[in-house]
C-alpha positions in Angstrom: -27.1 -15.8 -17.0 -23.5 -15.4 -18.2 -23.4 -12.0 -18.1 -24.8 -11.3 -14.4 -22.3 -13.9 -13.2 -19.4 -11.9 -14.5 -21.2 -8.8 -12.9 -21.3 -10.5 -9.8 -17.5 -11.7 -9.9 -16.4 -7.8 -10.5 -18.5 -6.4 -8.1 -17.1 -8.7 -5.5 -13.9 -8.0 -6.5 -14.3 -4.2 -6.3 -15.3 -4.5 -2.8 -12.1 -5.9 -1.3 -10.7 -2.7 -2.6 -9.8 -0.1 -0.1 -7.5 2.6 -1.2 -4.5 3.4 0.8 -5.7 6.8 2.0 -8.7 4.8 3.8 -5.9 2.2 5.2 -3.8 4.4 7.1 -0.8 3.6 5.0 1.2 6.8 5.3 3.0 7.9 1.3 5.6 10.2 0.4 8.5 10.9 1.9 9.1 8.9 5.4 11.7 10.1 7.8 12.8 6.9 10.1 15.7 6.5 12.1 17.5 3.4 13.7 19.7 3.2 16.8 22.7 0.8 16.5 25.2 0.6 18.9 24.8 3.4 20.5 24.6 5.8 16.9 21.0 6.9 15.8 21.3 6.7 11.6 18.4 9.2 10.1 17.0 8.1 6.8 13.9 8.3 4.2 11.5 6.1 2.6 9.6 6.7 -0.4 6.2 5.1 -0.3 4.0 5.7 -3.7 0.7 7.2 -3.1 -0.6 4.1 -5.2 1.4 1.5 -2.8 -1.3 -1.0 -1.2 1.2 -4.0 -0.9 -0.9 -5.8 -3.5 2.0 -6.2 -5.8 5.5 -6.2 -5.6 7.8 -2.6 -5.9 11.1 -2.4 -7.1 13.6 -1.3 -4.5 
């Protein structure tokens, strides 16, 4: 009985996990820009392929 309960919990936990690719979250080096006081500043942000937003990532 306990084995079935644990299996049900594990399966329920995996159902909520959706890969980044399926979420439509862009990854890799992303080109961005910001306009500030009439000047445009360009920058890049790197988003790891494994990023899913469920944990903190170093900056």
